[in-house]
C-alpha positions in Angstrom: -0.5 -16.3 -11.0 -1.4 -12.7 -10.7 -4.9 -11.8 -11.9 -4.1 -8.8 -14.1 -7.0 -6.6 -15.3 -6.7 -3.5 -17.5 -9.4 -0.8 -16.9 -10.3 2.1 -19.1 -8.8 4.8 -16.9 -7.7 5.8 -13.4 -11.3 6.4 -12.3 -12.5 2.9 -13.4 -9.4 1.4 -11.8 -10.1 3.0 -8.4 -13.7 2.0 -8.5 -12.8 -1.6 -9.4 -10.3 -1.9 -6.6 -12.6 -0.5 -4.1 -15.4 -2.8 -5.1 -13.2 -5.9 -4.9 -11.9 -4.8 -1.5 -15.3 -3.9 -0.1 -16.6 -7.4 -1.1 -13.7 -9.0 0.7 -14.3 -6.9 3.8 -18.0 -7.7 3.8 -17.3 -11.4 3.4 -14.8 -11.4 6.3 -17.3 -9.6 8.6 -20.0 -12.1 7.6 -17.7 -15.1 8.3 -15.8 -13.9 11.4 -17.6 -10.9 12.7 -14.6 -8.6 11.9 -12.1 -7.7 9.2 -8.5 -6.5 9.2 -7.1 -4.6 6.3 -4.1 -2.7 5.1 -4.5 0.6 3.3 -2.0 2.5 1.2 -1.3 6.0 0.2 0.2 8.0 -2.7 -1.3 9.3 -5.9 -2.3 5.8 -7.1 -4.8 5.4 -4.2 -6.9 8.6 -4.5 -9.7 7.1 -6.5 -9.7 3.8 -4.7 -10.1 5.4 -1.2 -12.8 7.7 -2.5 -14.8 4.8 -3.6 -14.0 2.6 -0.7 -15.3 5.0 2.0 -18.5 5.3 0.0 -19.0 1.5 -0.3 -22.3 0.3 1.1 -22.9 -2.5 3.5 -19.7 -2.3 5.5 -19.9 -2.0 9.3 -16.6 -0.1 9.7 -16.8 -0.5 13.5 -15.8 -4.1 12.9 -12.8 -3.2 10.8 -9.2 -2.8 12.0 -6.9 -1.0 9.5 -3.1 -0.8 9.3 -1.0 1.2 6.8 2.1 0.4 4.9 4.6 3.1 5.7 5.6 6.5 7.1 8.7 8.7 6.8 11.1 8.8 9.8 10.9 12.1 11.6 7.7 13.2 9.7 5.3 15.3 11.7 1.6 14.5 11.1 1.0 18.1 10.0 3.4 17.9 7.1 1.6 17.7 3.7 3.5 14.5 2.8 2.6 12.7 6.0 0.9 9.4 5.2 -1.0 9.6 8.6 -2.4 12.9 7.5 -3.2 11.5 4.1 -5.2 8.7 5.6 -6.8 10.8 8.3 -8.2 13.1 5.6 -9.1 10.5 2.9 -10.0 7.4 5.0 -10.6 8.0 8.7 -12.5 11.3 8.6 -14.9 10.3 5.8 -15.8 7.2 7.9 -16.5 9.3 10.9 -13.7 7.6 12.9 -15.7 4.3 13.1 -12.7 2.2 11.9 -10.0 1.1 14.3 -6.8 2.5 12.9 -3.2 1.8 13.9 -1.1 4.6 12.4 2.7 4.4 11.9 4.2 7.2 14.0 7.9 7.5 13.1 8.4 11.0 14.5 10.8 10.0 17.3 12.0 6.4 17.9 11.4 4.6 14.6 12.9 1.2 15.7 10.6 1.2 18.8 7.6 2.1 16.7 8.3 -0.7 14.2 8.5 -3.2 17.1 5.3 -1.9 18.6 3.4 -2.1 15.4 4.8 -5.5 14.7 3.4 -6.8 18.0 0.0 -5.4 17.2 -0.4 -6.7 13.6 0.8 -10.1 14.7 -2.5 -10.5 16.5 -4.5 -10.0 13.2 -5.1 -12.1 10.1 -5.2 -9.6 7.3 -8.1 -10.1 4.9 -7.2 -7.6 2.2 -4.2 -5.4 1.5 -4.6 -2.4 -0.8 -1.2 -1.3 -2.3 0.5 0.1 -5.3 3.8 -0.4 -7.1 6.5 2.3 -7.2 8.3 3.6 -10.2 11.3 1.6 -9.0 9.1 -1.5 -8.5 9.0 -1.0 -4.8 6.3 -2.6 -2.7 5.5 -0.3 0.3 8.9 1.3 0.9 10.8 -1.9 0.2 13.1 -0.4 -2.4 15.4 -2.6 -4.5 17.2 -4.8 -3.5 14.3 -5.6 -1.1 14.6 -7.9 1.9 12.5 -11.0 1.0 13.7 -12.9 4.1 12.9 -10.8 7.3 10.0 -12.0 9.4 9.7 -8.6 11.2 6.3 -7.2 10.3 7.6 -3.6 10.1 11.2 -2.5 9.4 13.2 0.7 9.2 14.4 1.2 5.6 16.6 3.6 3.7 14.9 5.0 0.6 16.8 4.9 -2.7 17.1 8.0 -4.9 14.5 6.8 -7.4 11.9 6.4 -4.7 12.7 9.8 -3.3 12.5 11.4 -6.8 9.1 9.8 -7.2 7.8 11.4 -4.0 9.1 14.8 -5.2 7.7 14.3 -8.7 4.3 13.6 -7.3 4.4 17.0 -5.6 4.7 15.9 -2.0 8.0 17.7 -1.5 9.5 20.9 -3.1 13.0 19.4 -3.7 14.8 16.1 -3.5 16.7 17.3 -0.4 13.4 17.7 1.4 12.4 14.1 1.0 13.4 12.1 4.1 16.0 9.4 3.6 14.4 6.8 5.9 11.0 5.4 6.6 9.2 2.7 8.5 7.8 0.1 6.0 5.7 -3.0 6.3 7.9 -5.8 5.3 7.5 -8.0 2.2 6.7 -11.1 4.2 4.0 -9.3 6.2 2.3 -8.0 3.0 2.3 -11.5 1.6 0.4 -12.8 4.7 -2.7 -10.9 3.4 -5.4 -13.2 2.1 -6.1 -10.9 -0.8 -3.7 -8.2 -2.3 -5.2 -5.5 -4.5 -2.6 -3.6 -6.4 -3.8 -0.4 -8.1 -1.2 0.9 -10.5 -2.1 3.6 -13.0 0.1 5.9 -15.2 2.7 5.5 -17.8 5.5 6.2 -15.4 4.8 2.8 -13.8 4.8 0.8 -17.0 8.4 -0.5 -16.7 7.9 -1.5 -13.1 4.7 -3.3 -14.0 6.6 -5.2 -16.7 9.4 -6.1 -14.3 6.9 -7.3 -11.7 4.9 -9.5 -14.0 7.2 -10.7 -16.7 10.6 -10.9 -15.1 11.8 -13.4 -12.5 11.0 -13.0 -8.8 14.0 -10.9 -7.8 14.8 -8.5 -4.9 15.9 -6.0 -7.5 12.2 -5.8 -8.6 10.5 -6.0 -5.2 6.9 -6.2 -6.5 7.8 -9.3 -8.5 7.3 -11.2 -5.2 3.5 -11.1 -5.8 4.0 -13.7 -8.4 4.3 -16.1 -5.5 1.1 -15.0 -3.7 -2.0 -17.1 -4.2 -4.5 -14.2 -4.6 -3.2 -11.0 -6.0 -5.3 -8.8 -8.3 -3.3 -6.2 -10.3 -5.4 -3.3 -11.7 -3.9 -1.3 -14.5 -4.9 1.4 -17.0 -3.8 1.4 -20.6 -0.7 3.5 -19.8 0.6 1.4 -17.0 0.0 -1.8 -19.1 1.7 -0.3 -22.2 4.9 -2.3 -21.9 3.4 -5.7 -21.2 4.0 -8.3 -23.9 
């Protein structure tokens, strides 16, 4: 069952997600001497990352971080690059202490997916920070999502709803400017995480939240798969929770 918590606003949601994740990271380091995490991007993660990099008591030199996705053909200097986003909001504030494995899909996306898959296979993921898309996607696994592939990273084609969300959040000036493909962490790889923390604010996500929580587990609602995960915490604000029964 998904542990669903409704916070007062986006700022409280981000602080709560960061606190939960920081506790999991500290615990992993105490138990194993190291931690492996997955970090996410997008508008839903601003407050979480701001709080996470400020969390006390984490030896970031013992942390390895992966991220969920990147656009095919996207240069790191592009304002919408997820590598750029994480460099500015996660890597740089930590002084580069964390070991980071970026997704670089600029040239050969299939080869990069295979390379990253081999790297992440050597790590047990302690905590995955993620969100849910307006079309209920998880990472860039748009509906109907592939729930079966064992490949850790896959090259996917983005549906129009996903691409419109990226434009609507201000990352691109027009729909035509949004890339049509990306490298995404697969559903099964995400589910291997010991703890999944989903931060999902805003009214535009309300229907996706309802589909993920109250509907059946269905590839047409990719985030519904977290119903099968043993430890997922879903953090909402009143707007994103507004359609729940």
